[in-house]
GUTOR-431433 format. One line per 4 residues: number of its first residue (from 1); their letters; for each residue x, y, z negated of C-alpha. Coordinates in nm, 2 decimals, always signed. Example, Ala and Ser with C-alpha at 12.3 -4.5 7.8 and 13.67 -1.06 7.14 Angstrom:
// GUTOR-431433
1 = AS = +1.23 -0.45 -0.78 ~ +1.37 -0.11 -0.71
// end
This chain:
// GUTOR-431433
1 = MKTI = +7.23 +21.77 -8.83 ~ +7.40 +21.92 -8.52 ~ +7.52 +22.27 -8.44 ~ +7.48 +22.41 -8.08
5 = IDLF = +7.86 +22.36 -8.06 ~ +7.82 +21.98 -8.14 ~ +7.54 +21.96 -7.88 ~ +7.76 +22.12 -7.61
9 = EESV = +8.08 +21.93 -7.70 ~ +7.89 +21.60 -7.70 ~ +7.74 +21.66 -7.35 ~ +8.08 +21.77 -7.21
13 = SKYP = +8.22 +21.44 -7.33 ~ +7.94 +21.23 -7.18 ~ +7.89 +21.43 -6.85 ~ +8.22 +21.62 -6.78
17 = NNPY = +8.17 +21.63 -6.41 ~ +7.80 +21.69 -6.39 ~ +7.70 +22.03 -6.27 ~ +7.58 +22.25 -6.55
21 = IWEK = +7.54 +22.60 -6.42 ~ +7.44 +22.69 -6.07 ~ +7.49 +23.05 -5.95 ~ +7.45 +23.20 -5.61
25 = EANE = +7.78 +23.33 -5.48 ~ +7.77 +23.51 -5.14 ~ +7.52 +23.30 -4.95 ~ +7.50 +22.97 -5.14
29 = YKAT = +7.46 +22.82 -5.49 ~ +7.78 +22.69 -5.64 ~ +7.80 +22.47 -5.95 ~ +8.02 +22.50 -6.25
33 = SYEE = +8.06 +22.15 -6.42 ~ +8.02 +22.08 -6.79 ~ +8.40 +22.05 -6.82 ~ +8.46 +22.38 -6.63
37 = TRNE = +8.20 +22.56 -6.84 ~ +8.36 +22.45 -7.16 ~ +8.70 +22.57 -7.04 ~ +8.55 +22.91 -6.96
41 = VHRL = +8.37 +22.92 -7.30 ~ +8.69 +22.83 -7.48 ~ +8.89 +23.10 -7.30 ~ +8.63 +23.37 -7.38
45 = AAGL = +8.59 +23.26 -7.74 ~ +8.97 +23.27 -7.78 ~ +8.96 +23.62 -7.64 ~ +8.71 +23.73 -7.90
49 = LSLG = +8.92 +23.57 -8.18 ~ +9.23 +23.77 -8.05 ~ +9.02 +24.09 -8.12 ~ +8.98 +23.98 -8.48
53 = IKKG = +8.62 +23.86 -8.45 ~ +8.52 +23.64 -8.75 ~ +8.24 +23.43 -8.86 ~ +7.92 +23.62 -8.92
57 = DKIA = +8.00 +23.92 -8.71 ~ +7.71 +24.04 -8.49 ~ +7.77 +24.07 -8.11 ~ +7.49 +24.20 -7.88
61 = LLSE = +7.43 +24.08 -7.53 ~ +7.24 +24.30 -7.27 ~ +7.24 +24.16 -6.92 ~ +7.03 +24.00 -6.65
65 = GRKL = +7.02 +23.62 -6.64 ~ +7.34 +23.49 -6.49 ~ +7.63 +23.24 -6.55 ~ +7.82 +23.50 -6.76
69 = WIIS = +7.52 +23.54 -6.99 ~ +7.54 +23.17 -7.08 ~ +7.92 +23.16 -7.10 ~ +7.91 +23.48 -7.32
73 = ELAI = +7.65 +23.35 -7.56 ~ +7.84 +23.01 -7.61 ~ +8.16 +23.19 -7.66 ~ +8.01 +23.42 -7.92
77 = LYTG = +7.87 +23.11 -8.10 ~ +8.21 +22.93 -8.09 ~ +8.37 +23.20 -8.30 ~ +8.10 +23.16 -8.57
81 = SVNI = +7.96 +23.50 -8.49 ~ +7.59 +23.57 -8.42 ~ +7.45 +23.67 -8.08 ~ +7.19 +23.95 -8.06
85 = PLSI = +7.02 +23.88 -7.73 ~ +6.85 +24.19 -7.60 ~ +6.58 +24.23 -7.33 ~ +6.67 +24.42 -7.03
89 = KLEG = +6.33 +24.60 -7.05 ~ +6.46 +24.78 -7.36 ~ +6.60 +25.14 -7.35 ~ +6.64 +25.45 -7.57
93 = ADLL = +6.50 +25.43 -7.92 ~ +6.40 +25.07 -7.90 ~ +6.74 +24.96 -7.79 ~ +6.92 +25.19 -8.04
97 = FRLE = +6.70 +25.04 -8.33 ~ +6.80 +24.69 -8.25 ~ +7.17 +24.77 -8.22 ~ +7.17 +24.97 -8.54
101 = HSES = +6.95 +24.73 -8.74 ~ +7.15 +24.41 -8.64 ~ +7.48 +24.58 -8.73 ~ +7.63 +24.48 -8.39
105 = TIIF = +8.00 +24.57 -8.36 ~ +8.06 +24.45 -8.00 ~ +7.82 +24.48 -7.71 ~ +7.84 +24.26 -7.39
109 = VSKN = +7.67 +24.45 -7.11 ~ +7.62 +24.42 -6.74 ~ +7.69 +24.70 -6.49 ~ +7.32 +24.74 -6.42
113 = QSSK = +7.24 +24.79 -6.79 ~ +7.55 +24.98 -6.89 ~ +7.40 +25.34 -6.85 ~ +7.15 +25.25 -7.13
117 = IDSI = +7.44 +25.18 -7.37 ~ +7.64 +25.48 -7.24 ~ +7.35 +25.71 -7.33 ~ +7.34 +25.60 -7.69
121 = RDKL = +7.70 +25.52 -7.76 ~ +7.77 +25.82 -7.98 ~ +7.49 +25.70 -8.21 ~ +7.65 +25.37 -8.27
125 = PLVK = +7.93 +25.42 -8.52 ~ +7.95 +25.04 -8.60 ~ +8.02 +24.95 -8.24 ~ +8.40 +24.91 -8.19
129 = KIVY = +8.41 +24.78 -7.84 ~ +8.19 +24.73 -7.53 ~ +8.27 +24.43 -7.30 ~ +8.16 +24.49 -6.94
133 = LDSV = +8.05 +24.19 -6.75 ~ +8.13 +24.38 -6.43 ~ +8.40 +24.63 -6.34 ~ +8.28 +24.98 -6.40
137 = ENMG = +8.44 +25.32 -6.37 ~ +8.53 +25.54 -6.68 ~ +8.55 +25.27 -6.94 ~ +8.63 +25.39 -7.29
141 = ANDL = +8.98 +25.35 -7.43 ~ +8.87 +25.06 -7.66 ~ +8.65 +24.90 -7.41 ~ +8.72 +24.59 -7.20
145 = FIGD = +8.63 +24.43 -6.87 ~ +8.54 +24.07 -6.93 ~ +8.81 +23.95 -6.69 ~ +9.07 +24.11 -6.93
149 = LFKL = +8.90 +23.94 -7.22 ~ +8.95 +23.60 -7.05 ~ +9.32 +23.69 -7.01 ~ +9.35 +23.77 -7.37
153 = GDTF = +9.19 +23.44 -7.44 ~ +9.45 +23.26 -7.22 ~ +9.73 +23.41 -7.41 ~ +9.57 +23.33 -7.75
157 = LKNN = +9.52 +22.96 -7.66 ~ +9.89 +22.91 -7.57 ~ +9.99 +22.95 -7.93 ~ +9.67 +22.94 -8.14
161 = RNKL = +9.44 +22.67 -7.99 ~ +9.40 +22.53 -8.35 ~ +9.26 +22.85 -8.46 ~ +8.98 +22.82 -8.21
165 = IDAY = +8.91 +22.46 -8.31 ~ +8.91 +22.56 -8.68 ~ +8.67 +22.84 -8.60 ~ +8.41 +22.62 -8.43
169 = QAIQ = +8.45 +22.32 -8.66 ~ +8.38 +22.55 -8.96 ~ +8.03 +22.63 -8.82 ~ +7.75 +22.47 -9.02
173 = PNDY = +7.40 +22.38 -8.89 ~ +7.24 +22.64 -9.11 ~ +7.47 +22.92 -8.99 ~ +7.29 +23.19 -8.79
177 = ANIS = +7.31 +23.16 -8.41 ~ +7.08 +23.44 -8.30 ~ +6.89 +23.74 -8.43 ~ +6.61 +23.77 -8.18
181 = YTSG = +6.40 +24.08 -8.20 ~ +6.02 +24.09 -8.16 ~ +5.79 +24.38 -8.19 ~ +5.65 +24.45 -8.55
185 = TTAD = +5.35 +24.63 -8.67 ~ +5.50 +24.97 -8.66 ~ +5.76 +25.12 -8.43 ~ +6.02 +24.90 -8.61
189 = PKGI = +6.06 +24.55 -8.47 ~ +6.15 +24.25 -8.67 ~ +6.47 +24.04 -8.62 ~ +6.40 +23.67 -8.61
193 = ILSH = +6.70 +23.47 -8.75 ~ +6.74 +23.15 -8.58 ~ +7.01 +22.91 -8.70 ~ +7.21 +22.65 -8.50
197 = RNYT = +7.00 +22.38 -8.65 ~ +6.68 +22.56 -8.56 ~ +6.78 +22.53 -8.20 ~ +6.92 +22.18 -8.20
201 = ANVE = +6.61 +22.06 -8.40 ~ +6.37 +22.21 -8.15 ~ +6.56 +22.06 -7.86 ~ +6.52 +21.71 -8.03
205 = QALT = +6.16 +21.79 -8.09 ~ +6.09 +21.91 -7.74 ~ +6.25 +21.59 -7.59 ~ +6.00 +21.37 -7.78
209 = LMDI = +5.73 +21.50 -7.54 ~ +5.92 +21.45 -7.21 ~ +6.25 +21.34 -7.07 ~ +6.50 +21.52 -6.86
213 = PESY = +6.70 +21.30 -6.62 ~ +7.06 +21.41 -6.58 ~ +6.99 +21.47 -6.21 ~ +6.73 +21.73 -6.29
217 = RTLI = +6.78 +22.10 -6.19 ~ +6.58 +22.40 -6.32 ~ +6.59 +22.76 -6.20 ~ +6.54 +22.98 -6.51
221 = ILPL = +6.31 +23.26 -6.40 ~ +6.23 +23.37 -6.76 ~ +6.45 +23.62 -6.95 ~ +6.74 +23.44 -7.12
225 = DHCF = +6.71 +23.66 -7.42 ~ +6.39 +23.47 -7.53 ~ +6.42 +23.15 -7.73 ~ +6.18 +22.97 -7.49
229 = GHVA = +6.43 +23.00 -7.21 ~ +6.70 +22.89 -7.46 ~ +6.54 +22.57 -7.59 ~ +6.35 +22.46 -7.28
233 = GIYS = +6.62 +22.56 -7.04 ~ +6.97 +22.62 -7.15 ~ +6.99 +22.37 -7.45 ~ +6.74 +22.09 -7.35
237 = FMSK = +6.90 +22.05 -7.01 ~ +7.25 +22.07 -7.17 ~ +7.17 +21.79 -7.41 ~ +7.07 +21.56 -7.12
241 = GASI = +7.36 +21.64 -6.88 ~ +7.12 +21.81 -6.64 ~ +7.18 +22.15 -6.48 ~ +7.04 +22.50 -6.49
245 = ATVQ = +7.05 +22.78 -6.24 ~ +7.00 +23.16 -6.26 ~ +6.81 +23.39 -6.02 ~ +7.03 +23.60 -5.79
249 = IGKT = +7.04 +23.94 -5.93 ~ +6.93 +24.22 -5.70 ~ +7.01 +24.59 -5.70 ~ +6.68 +24.67 -5.88
253 = PLDT = +6.45 +24.45 -6.10 ~ +6.21 +24.44 -5.80 ~ +6.48 +24.30 -5.57 ~ +6.55 +24.03 -5.84
257 = LKNI = +6.19 +23.93 -5.84 ~ +6.19 +23.90 -5.46 ~ +6.48 +23.66 -5.48 ~ +6.28 +23.41 -5.69
261 = PVNI = +6.09 +23.24 -5.41 ~ +6.40 +23.24 -5.19 ~ +6.61 +23.09 -5.47 ~ +6.35 +22.82 -5.54
265 = KELK = +6.37 +22.70 -5.19 ~ +6.75 +22.70 -5.20 ~ +6.80 +22.52 -5.53 ~ +6.51 +22.27 -5.50
269 = PNLM = +6.43 +22.26 -5.88 ~ +6.27 +21.96 -6.04 ~ +6.11 +22.14 -6.33 ~ +6.05 +22.51 -6.40
273 = LSVP = +5.94 +22.73 -6.69 ~ +5.66 +22.97 -6.63 ~ +5.43 +23.22 -6.80 ~ +5.08 +23.30 -6.69
277 = ALAK = +5.18 +23.63 -6.51 ~ +5.42 +23.43 -6.28 ~ +5.17 +23.15 -6.23 ~ +4.92 +23.41 -6.11
281 = NFKK = +5.17 +23.56 -5.87 ~ +5.26 +23.22 -5.73 ~ +4.89 +23.13 -5.68 ~ +4.83 +23.47 -5.51
285 = NIEG = +5.12 +23.41 -5.28 ~ +5.00 +23.06 -5.19 ~ +4.65 +23.18 -5.11 ~ +4.78 +23.47 -4.91
289 = GIRA = +4.99 +23.23 -4.70 ~ +4.68 +23.01 -4.64 ~ +4.47 +23.31 -4.54 ~ +4.73 +23.42 -4.29
293 = KGAM = +4.69 +23.09 -4.10 ~ +4.33 +23.17 -4.02 ~ +3.97 +23.11 -4.13 ~ +3.97 +22.74 -4.04
297 = AEKL = +4.29 +22.67 -4.24 ~ +4.13 +22.86 -4.54 ~ +3.82 +22.66 -4.52 ~ +4.00 +22.34 -4.50
301 = FNHA = +4.22 +22.43 -4.80 ~ +3.92 +22.53 -5.01 ~ +3.75 +22.21 -4.94 ~ +4.06 +22.01 -5.02
305 = LKLS = +4.09 +22.20 -5.36 ~ +3.72 +22.14 -5.44 ~ +3.76 +21.77 -5.37 ~ +4.08 +21.75 -5.58
309 = YNYN = +3.92 +21.94 -5.87 ~ +3.64 +21.68 -5.87 ~ +3.88 +21.40 -5.86 ~ +4.13 +21.53 -6.12
313 = KEGW = +3.86 +21.64 -6.38 ~ +4.05 +21.74 -6.70 ~ +4.37 +21.55 -6.60 ~ +4.35 +21.28 -6.86
317 = NRGK = +4.04 +21.13 -6.70 ~ +4.16 +21.17 -6.34 ~ +4.00 +20.95 -6.08 ~ +3.74 +20.80 -6.33
321 = GFTF = +3.39 +20.70 -6.21 ~ +3.30 +20.72 -5.85 ~ +3.56 +20.99 -5.78 ~ +3.82 +20.71 -5.69
325 = LYKP = +3.63 +20.72 -5.35 ~ +3.80 +21.06 -5.28 ~ +4.14 +20.92 -5.31 ~ +4.20 +20.82 -4.94
329 = LLSI = +4.08 +21.16 -4.81 ~ +4.29 +21.34 -5.08 ~ +4.59 +21.15 -4.96 ~ +4.55 +21.29 -4.61
333 = YDKI = +4.49 +21.65 -4.75 ~ +4.81 +21.61 -4.96 ~ +5.02 +21.53 -4.65 ~ +4.88 +21.80 -4.42
337 = LFKK = +4.82 +22.08 -4.68 ~ +4.95 +22.04 -5.03 ~ +5.29 +21.89 -4.93 ~ +5.36 +22.20 -4.71
341 = IRDG = +5.30 +22.42 -5.01 ~ +5.53 +22.21 -5.23 ~ +5.80 +22.24 -4.97 ~ +5.78 +22.62 -5.02
345 = FGGE = +5.89 +22.55 -5.38 ~ +6.18 +22.33 -5.27 ~ +5.98 +22.01 -5.23 ~ +6.12 +21.84 -5.54
349 = LDFF = +5.93 +22.02 -5.82 ~ +5.76 +21.77 -6.05 ~ +5.60 +22.02 -6.28 ~ +5.61 +22.35 -6.46
353 = IGGG = +5.60 +22.40 -6.83 ~ +5.38 +22.70 -6.92 ~ +5.45 +22.91 -7.23 ~ +5.42 +23.26 -7.36
357 = ALLD = +5.04 +23.29 -7.36 ~ +4.73 +23.08 -7.30 ~ +4.71 +22.97 -6.94 ~ +4.37 +23.01 -6.77
361 = IELQ = +4.22 +22.66 -6.72 ~ +4.14 +22.74 -6.35 ~ +4.52 +22.81 -6.30 ~ +4.59 +22.47 -6.45
365 = RFFY = +4.34 +22.30 -6.22 ~ +4.48 +22.48 -5.91 ~ +4.85 +22.37 -5.96 ~ +4.75 +22.02 -6.06
369 = AIGM = +4.55 +21.99 -5.75 ~ +4.84 +22.08 -5.52 ~ +5.07 +21.84 -5.69 ~ +5.28 +22.09 -5.90
373 = PIFQ = +5.11 +22.08 -6.25 ~ +5.17 +22.36 -6.50 ~ +5.16 +22.19 -6.84 ~ +5.05 +22.44 -7.11
377 = GYGL = +5.26 +22.45 -7.42 ~ +5.24 +22.64 -7.74 ~ +5.49 +22.80 -7.97 ~ +5.63 +23.12 -8.10
381 = SEAT = +5.97 +23.27 -8.16 ~ +5.95 +23.21 -8.53 ~ +5.94 +22.84 -8.45 ~ +6.23 +22.86 -8.20
385 = PIIS = +5.96 +22.83 -8.02 ~ +5.82 +22.49 -7.91 ~ +5.53 +22.34 -8.12 ~ +5.33 +22.15 -7.87
389 = SNSL = +5.29 +22.08 -7.50 ~ +5.11 +21.89 -7.24 ~ +5.33 +21.65 -7.03 ~ +5.31 +21.41 -6.74
393 = KKHK = +5.24 +21.13 -6.99 ~ +4.97 +21.31 -7.20 ~ +4.77 +21.61 -7.09 ~ +4.43 +21.77 -7.11
397 = FGSS = +4.34 +22.09 -6.93 ~ +4.25 +22.37 -7.17 ~ +4.46 +22.23 -7.46 ~ +4.81 +22.32 -7.56
401 = GHLV = +4.91 +21.96 -7.57 ~ +5.04 +21.71 -7.82 ~ +5.26 +21.81 -8.11 ~ +5.63 +21.76 -8.09
405 = KYLE = +5.75 +21.49 -8.33 ~ +5.94 +21.58 -8.65 ~ +5.70 +21.87 -8.72 ~ +5.41 +21.89 -8.96
409 = LKIC = +5.10 +22.10 -8.87 ~ +4.79 +22.19 -9.05 ~ +4.49 +22.41 -8.97 ~ +4.41 +22.63 -9.27
413 = DENG = +4.12 +22.87 -9.36 ~ +4.18 +23.23 -9.49 ~ +4.25 +23.09 -9.83 ~ +4.51 +22.84 -9.72
417 = KELS = +4.29 +22.54 -9.76 ~ +4.36 +22.26 -9.50 ~ +4.07 +22.20 -9.26 ~ +3.96 +21.88 -9.09
421 = IGEK = +3.99 +21.78 -8.73 ~ +3.78 +22.00 -8.50 ~ +3.76 +22.28 -8.75 ~ +3.90 +22.62 -8.65
425 = GEIV = +4.16 +22.80 -8.86 ~ +4.51 +22.94 -8.86 ~ +4.79 +22.72 -8.72 ~ +5.05 +22.65 -8.99
429 = VKGE = +5.37 +22.45 -8.93 ~ +5.67 +22.30 -9.12 ~ +5.99 +22.17 -8.97 ~ +6.36 +22.23 -8.91
433 = NVMV = +6.27 +22.46 -8.62 ~ +6.11 +22.71 -8.85 ~ +6.32 +23.03 -8.85 ~ +6.55 +23.12 -9.14
437 = GYWK = +6.35 +23.45 -9.18 ~ +6.34 +23.81 -9.06 ~ +6.67 +23.99 -9.08 ~ +6.68 +24.24 -9.36
441 = NPKA = +6.30 +24.21 -9.42 ~ +6.23 +23.98 -9.71 ~ +5.88 +24.11 -9.75 ~ +5.78 +24.01 -9.40
445 = TSET = +5.96 +23.68 -9.44 ~ +5.77 +23.59 -9.77 ~ +5.44 +23.69 -9.60 ~ +5.51 +23.46 -9.30
449 = IKNG = +5.69 +23.16 -9.46 ~ +5.52 +23.02 -9.77 ~ +5.66 +22.71 -9.94 ~ +5.84 +22.63 -9.61
453 = WLHT = +5.53 +22.66 -9.41 ~ +5.52 +22.90 -9.12 ~ +5.19 +23.09 -9.09 ~ +5.17 +23.15 -8.71
457 = GDMG = +4.89 +23.41 -8.71 ~ +4.72 +23.21 -8.43 ~ +4.38 +23.04 -8.45 ~ +4.33 +22.69 -8.33
461 = YMDK = +4.21 +22.34 -8.40 ~ +4.31 +21.98 -8.34 ~ +4.08 +21.74 -8.15 ~ +4.03 +21.37 -8.22
465 = DGFL = +4.29 +21.27 -7.96 ~ +4.57 +21.47 -8.12 ~ +4.56 +21.76 -7.87 ~ +4.60 +22.11 -8.01
469 = YVLG = +4.37 +22.39 -7.89 ~ +4.49 +22.75 -7.94 ~ +4.21 +22.99 -7.93 ~ +4.38 +23.33 -7.97
473 = RFKS = +4.49 +23.55 -8.25 ~ +4.39 +23.46 -8.61 ~ +4.56 +23.78 -8.71 ~ +4.55 +24.10 -8.50
477 = LLIA = +4.82 +24.04 -8.24 ~ +4.79 +24.19 -7.89 ~ +4.91 +23.94 -7.62 ~ +5.01 +24.07 -7.28
481 = SDGE = +4.97 +23.87 -6.96 ~ +5.34 +23.76 -6.97 ~ +5.30 +23.63 -7.33 ~ +5.47 +23.91 -7.51
485 = KYSP = +5.31 +23.98 -7.85 ~ +5.26 +24.30 -8.05 ~ +5.08 +24.39 -8.36 ~ +4.85 +24.69 -8.30
489 = EGIE = +4.80 +24.82 -8.66 ~ +5.08 +25.07 -8.65 ~ +4.96 +25.22 -8.33 ~ +4.60 +25.24 -8.45
493 = ESLV = +4.70 +25.40 -8.78 ~ +4.92 +25.66 -8.60 ~ +4.64 +25.75 -8.35 ~ +4.40 +25.81 -8.63
497 = QHST = +4.65 +25.99 -8.84 ~ +4.77 +26.23 -8.57 ~ +4.44 +26.30 -8.40 ~ +4.15 +26.49 -8.55
501 = LVDQ = +3.93 +26.37 -8.26 ~ +3.97 +26.00 -8.33 ~ +3.81 +25.86 -8.64 ~ +3.86 +25.48 -8.58
505 = IILY = +4.02 +25.28 -8.30 ~ +4.08 +24.91 -8.23 ~ +4.32 +24.81 -7.95 ~ +4.26 +24.50 -7.74
509 = NNQN = +4.47 +24.29 -7.52 ~ +4.43 +23.91 -7.48 ~ +4.65 +23.82 -7.19 ~ +4.52 +24.11 -6.98
513 = PYTT = +4.70 +24.33 -6.73 ~ +4.66 +24.63 -6.96 ~ +4.56 +24.73 -7.32 ~ +4.22 +24.88 -7.39
517 = ALLV = +4.06 +25.04 -7.69 ~ +3.73 +25.07 -7.87 ~ +3.71 +25.42 -8.01 ~ +3.49 +25.60 -8.25
521 = PSKE = +3.53 +25.98 -8.20 ~ +3.49 +26.25 -8.46 ~ +3.18 +26.43 -8.35 ~ +3.24 +26.75 -8.56
525 = SLKR = +3.60 +26.78 -8.44 ~ +3.50 +26.74 -8.08 ~ +3.23 +27.02 -8.12 ~ +3.49 +27.25 -8.27
529 = ALNE = +3.73 +27.18 -7.98 ~ +3.46 +27.25 -7.73 ~ +3.36 +27.57 -7.92 ~ +3.72 +27.70 -7.89
533 = KQIK = +3.70 +27.64 -7.52 ~ +3.36 +27.81 -7.51 ~ +3.19 +27.52 -7.36 ~ +2.82 +27.45 -7.44
537 = YDSP = +2.75 +27.10 -7.59 ~ +2.46 +27.02 -7.34 ~ +2.65 +27.09 -7.02 ~ +2.79 +26.83 -6.79
541 = EAEE = +3.12 +27.01 -6.83 ~ +3.11 +26.93 -7.21 ~ +3.08 +26.55 -7.14 ~ +3.39 +26.54 -6.92
545 = EAIK = +3.59 +26.79 -7.13 ~ +3.53 +26.59 -7.46 ~ +3.64 +26.27 -7.30 ~ +3.95 +26.43 -7.15
549 = LINS = +4.03 +26.58 -7.49 ~ +4.02 +26.23 -7.64 ~ +4.24 +26.09 -7.37 ~ +4.49 +26.37 -7.43
553 = EIGK = +4.53 +26.26 -7.79 ~ +4.62 +25.91 -7.67 ~ +4.85 +26.07 -7.42 ~ +5.06 +26.23 -7.69
557 = FKAG = +5.20 +25.87 -7.76 ~ +5.28 +25.79 -7.40 ~ +5.60 +25.85 -7.22 ~ +5.67 +26.22 -7.20
561 = GEMG = +5.42 +26.30 -7.49 ~ +5.54 +26.46 -7.81 ~ +5.53 +26.12 -7.99 ~ +5.62 +25.93 -7.67
565 = DMFP = +5.91 +25.74 -7.83 ~ +5.70 +25.57 -8.11 ~ +5.55 +25.28 -7.93 ~ +5.60 +25.09 -7.60
569 = DRWL = +5.36 +25.23 -7.33 ~ +5.22 +24.89 -7.24 ~ +5.05 +24.85 -7.58 ~ +4.88 +25.20 -7.56
573 = PATF = +4.53 +25.19 -7.41 ~ +4.51 +25.25 -7.04 ~ +4.13 +25.31 -7.09 ~ +3.88 +25.31 -7.37
577 = AILD = +3.52 +25.26 -7.46 ~ +3.36 +25.53 -7.68 ~ +3.13 +25.39 -7.95 ~ +2.83 +25.56 -8.10
581 = ENFS = +2.86 +25.39 -8.44 ~ +3.13 +25.38 -8.70 ~ +3.28 +25.05 -8.82 ~ +3.15 +25.02 -9.18
585 = EQNG = +3.07 +24.78 -9.46 ~ +2.70 +24.83 -9.38 ~ +2.73 +24.68 -9.03 ~ +2.98 +24.42 -9.14
589 = LINS = +3.27 +24.56 -8.93 ~ +3.47 +24.66 -9.24 ~ +3.54 +24.42 -9.53 ~ +3.55 +24.49 -9.90
593 = TMKV = +3.92 +24.59 -9.89 ~ +3.83 +24.85 -9.62 ~ +4.00 +24.67 -9.34 ~ +3.84 +24.64 -9.00
597 = VRGK = +3.72 +24.28 -8.93 ~ +3.87 +24.27 -8.58 ~ +3.71 +23.94 -8.47 ~ +3.36 +24.08 -8.55
601 = VEEK = +3.43 +24.40 -8.37 ~ +3.55 +24.22 -8.06 ~ +3.25 +23.99 -8.07 ~ +3.00 +24.27 -8.11
605 = YKDK = +3.15 +24.48 -7.83 ~ +3.25 +24.19 -7.60 ~ +3.05 +24.34 -7.31 ~ +3.22 +24.68 -7.35
609 = INYL = +3.57 +24.51 -7.36 ~ +3.49 +24.31 -7.04 ~ +3.36 +24.63 -6.87 ~ +3.70 +24.80 -6.94
613 = YTPE = +3.87 +24.54 -6.72 ~ +3.65 +24.63 -6.42 ~ +3.75 +24.90 -6.17 ~ +3.47 +25.13 -6.29
617 = GKNY = +3.56 +25.07 -6.66 ~ +3.93 +25.14 -6.61 ~ +3.84 +25.50 -6.53 ~ +3.80 +25.65 -6.88
621 = LNQK = +3.56 +25.91 -6.73 ~ +3.31 +25.63 -6.65 ~ +2.94 +25.69 -6.69 ~ +2.90 +25.48 -7.00
625 = NRDI = +3.14 +25.70 -7.19 ~ +2.96 +26.01 -7.05 ~ +2.62 +25.88 -7.17 ~ +2.75 +25.81 -7.53
629 = IRNL = +2.93 +26.15 -7.55 ~ +2.62 +26.33 -7.43 ~ +2.41 +26.17 -7.70 ~ +2.67 +26.24 -7.97
633 = LSN = +2.70 +26.61 -7.88 ~ +2.32 +26.65 -7.87 ~ +2.27 +26.52 -8.22
// end
């Protein structure tokens, strides 16, 4: 069993002069070799040891993706301490909770993120030191610029190199590498403990599905704090002597996003990681570029796509039957159309790996047609994260691919009974990639890992050809378009608890651009509120005012509201459908333990949910809500 240190040291020995990290300096990408990367890691790790860092200490890392992110994480791991990777989307109470809960004593932070730390510094008594990745003004007396930490490391190594070697050789495979935070069922997130072996095992598992030649390059456009970027990017490429690159950081997050297409052309990656939201943006930009060439070009492109879709079928049966006749014409289309699109992505991209959330099958067909397939995979942070994926060798559109090797999987019903092939149930897995547990949360750990089996909370089934199909949430997780997951119960409970106008509410987000809600109002409370405003129930004014009152109750939890720091805004409903019937045992929407049966609610009100994602439905003052409120108030 290997540690991450073993993985890296072996690769440096095998591929010392291969480029490992590409970063854009000034106007071009420059490479740092495996040997050079190790030297920098050793220097920084030695600097940390000189500060008295010891095995098991927690060190947080808050920065945009860059070379120093990777160097810093490896240096942290070399000392035997634990990295707490933090999302740059975090701020305020969310950031504070993670830093407090993880017991971090040092924080590595970039200049762009430093103001977030400065604003909560006085609430972090455990934090002894901040290490700035960039030079900043007004550093605290105990704080350090990373350049000075490297210098401390150089001094330490002159006389104490053996202490560094002793430190990293003392690390065991089951020692903690990361505590990676995910959102929990209430305002408190859960810290997923991932060990060195979790990571190296998942690398070994992932590489059973596809190979990475040492000549391969990838541009990591996903956040480095997430374990998908870690395993599929940083560590899988490391294990094969291949190279990784980071996106050029802009002055703002939007500037950084704008750098992605430019950096792709410059670096010419062979493989990239993606999530549905990015794939949709890429598709939108491609189609926009075609439209800009005129109606004839657009017509030709659409015809080429249609022909390609017919030829490719579901991927695995490509070119079967009489569709082989399309091949000569498709070859011409590829040269005059699709190749030009691929050139916009550097011209050397073999495929994407899609993770995070389920990828729409039409998106899969589109990218396959133009010769840059996005192969859908499946996983979750608690599994470090990769469980299955499609690949060049084996793929079926609509599926989440074949399982990695060295992993057991079963599909179970609600009672934990294993189901047969084709039957739908909860996806449950067992392997060395399953997390250690949730940090300081034994209850959640015991509910998620039972007898070594990880209960994913996702519903799916296996087909007869060994492909896994993930159907969505077995339990009640919201999933945003970028794959981030959040449990809605805490929000739902708080909305009902803090609002006299809302009797029941169910939130919904299944890879959508915003969260919506199905809401049962309190008729009597609404009437009282209207009475206080001296508004008659049967007036048009009453309909609008009642709906606005309900919306203002939700608004209390949004940014600027009196409870605006309880939940992230993205998981609060942007709009809602008012229902004229309670969820009850009588209508089968509540079970015997008085819990709402979410799947039945979503099925019953499927049309209402779909309506909420239309331009008309997004306006909460829509006519359907007005009609229901009018009927409620008149009875």
